N, C-alpha and C positions, 0 to 999 in steps of 0.2 A: 496872765490871773497862775495862783501859786494857788497849793496844797496843805495845811500841815494837819499829816494823819495823828488821830491820839491815839494809841494801842496801849492794850495790855494782853499777854501771857496767860494770866487770871484773871476773872470779873470779880468783880468785889473790893478790889483794892482802892481804887480812888478816880477812874480814871473820866471819869461819867463832871466831877466832881472839877480834878483839873480843864476838861475840857474846854466845860461854860464860864469857869473863869476868866478862865487865858485872853476864853474868844472877849466875854464884857471886855478884859481889858487891853487889847489889844484898838476895841473903838473908838479910844483915846485914839491913834496915832491912824489908824486906817477904815480906808472903807471896810467891815467885814462880814463873811457869810456863816453860817457855823452850822452845818450837818450833821443832827443827832441817826449816825445809821445804825442807832445797835435795833437795825428790826425789828423783836420777839423782845425786844424788853426799851424803849425808849419811855424815859422820863426826864433831863434834861431841857425840859418846858416847863417839871418839876421846882425846880431851883432855881431857872429865872421865874419864879414867880409867877411864872402868865397866870389869869383867872381864866381862861380856858383855851383852846388848844386854837391856835389864829384858821383859817377860812381858805385855802388856794382858791389863788382866783383860774381857771384854767382856758384856756383858750391854744391853737399851737404849736407853744408852749408854756410848762407854767408859772405862774407871778413870785416867785417866793413871800410871803408876808416880811411882811419888816418892823421889828420887834424894836420896844426901849428899852434901853436898858442904863440909865443917868444921866437919862434924857439927847443919850445917842444913836442910833439910827442901826442892827441890824437883822439883815438877812436871815429868815431862818427854815430849813428845813425839819420837818420829823418823820419816821414814822405812823407814830402816834395822831397828824393829821389823815392820816389816809384807815385809822377804827376806833371805832367808841371805845368809852373808855372801860378797861376790867374785861375786854373781847382779847379773847385770844389765839393767835396769828396760827391757823395751820393749811397753810397754803407747800409746796413743793420748790426745790430749792431753785427749782429754773426762773420760776416763779417771782422767788425775789429778789434775782439776780437782774432781772426788767424791773425788776421796780428800781433797783439801784440804779440799772443805768440812767431810768426816767427820771430820777434824782438831779447826779449829776451834769449828764450829759442833756435834755431837753428841760433844764429849768433856764427860764433866765438871767440868770446871772450879772448882778453892778456893782462888781466891788472885787478891790486886789486880788485879799485872798482871803480862804475857807478853808478855816481848819473844819476835824473832825474826827464826833468818837465813832470809832470803830467798838465793831463785837470784839467781845473777848475773845483772843486766841487765834486760831488758822484755817476758817475754819471756811467755804466758798464763796463766802461774802468776803473777806478779807483777804485772801487773793482774787481776786474778778473787780476787786476797789485797783488794786493795786495798779492790777495790769492797768486800770482804766485813764488812772493819775499819774507814773509810774516818774514818768519824762520832768513835770512839774512838779513831782509831792518830796515830801520829809517829813518825817516821823517825830513825836518821842514815845517814844519808854515810860511810860507808865505803872509802878509796882514796888508791893513788899517790899523790905530788908528781910529774906528769910526765906530756906533752902530750897520751898517749894518751890517760892517763888523763883527765884535764879533760874532753877529749872524750863521754868514756860518761857524765861523770858530768852534762855540762851540757843530752844527755840527757834522760836517768832523773828530776835537775830538775824538768826540764819535762815527765812523766809526775807525776812528785809534785802540781806547780802544777795541773796537768790533773784529778786525781782529790782536792784539797785538801784532801790529805797536810798539813802542817805538815813543816815539816824542824825537828827540832831540834838538830843537829852538826852539824859537818863531822868528818870524819878521818882526816889526816894521818900512815898513817899509813910506818913505815918514816923516817920524817924527815931520821933525819941520813944515811941507806945514799945523799941521792940530791943532788948538785950545785945545782940547779936548783930547790933547794926555797922557797927564796926570794917570785920570780917566782910561783911556783904557788899559791900563799898569798894576796898578792895576783890573784889569779885566781879565785881561791874567796871569797876575798870578798863579789864581787855575789852571792855567792847567800844574803844578808841572814844567816846562822847564826853561832854559837857556831862559831870553829875549835881543836878538840883533837889539841894533836904530840905522837904517839905515835914515837918511838922504837924502830927495830929491836935487841929484849935478846935476850941468850942464856941468861936461864934459863923466856923464852916454849917452849921446843924441851921443859922436862920438867914443862909441864904445864900448870895453872892458877895462872895467878899474878895476883891478883884483884885483889892491893896498887897495880901499875900502874897501874889505870882508873879511882883515884881521882879524878882529875878528868876527866873523863866523867861520871861518875855525878853529879857536882854539878852536873852545866850542865843535864843531860837530863833530872832528875825533881826 
């Protein structure tokens, strides 16, 4: 079982949109698991269009609910399953890490690969997750093409090298909205990973649009 970690140095750049649509697209070729690991702000279930957060079957190991994606099944786990809507998470970091370990190691996954929507930045959750899955993981770095995001990308790229996790693609999201995008593209080319440019699309505001992510799937699989 392989892990595909969708990461960003900054929040709000479209990481969850990319990870959710990519996971949905991958179900056309693989048995897919999808983890919304944004512990403090899980909302992938909203993009999936789920009318409610599915319940988890509990036993010796957790059983991930199976959700319908265009007529295909995808196993799905999210912190939203443990929290009522609108309730904030105010617990110590070590307990959060226990939750991460439970979702990854004590869940009965039955799939070929697991797409993980990671928390932004390089907080404890990110570093701990990298340590748990590093031998079987590759990363996708999602960013917007502007200088502040470039600074954060460099920091996160350094973490990936330190943890020996391969960067399989860089997604330049909302490419058409930034005047300096070509310059930024040259800068991230130094990371020596394929670059996938995604234009902002109004279609993405209405829910899943996996067909827009075909190029990314071809690059990372």
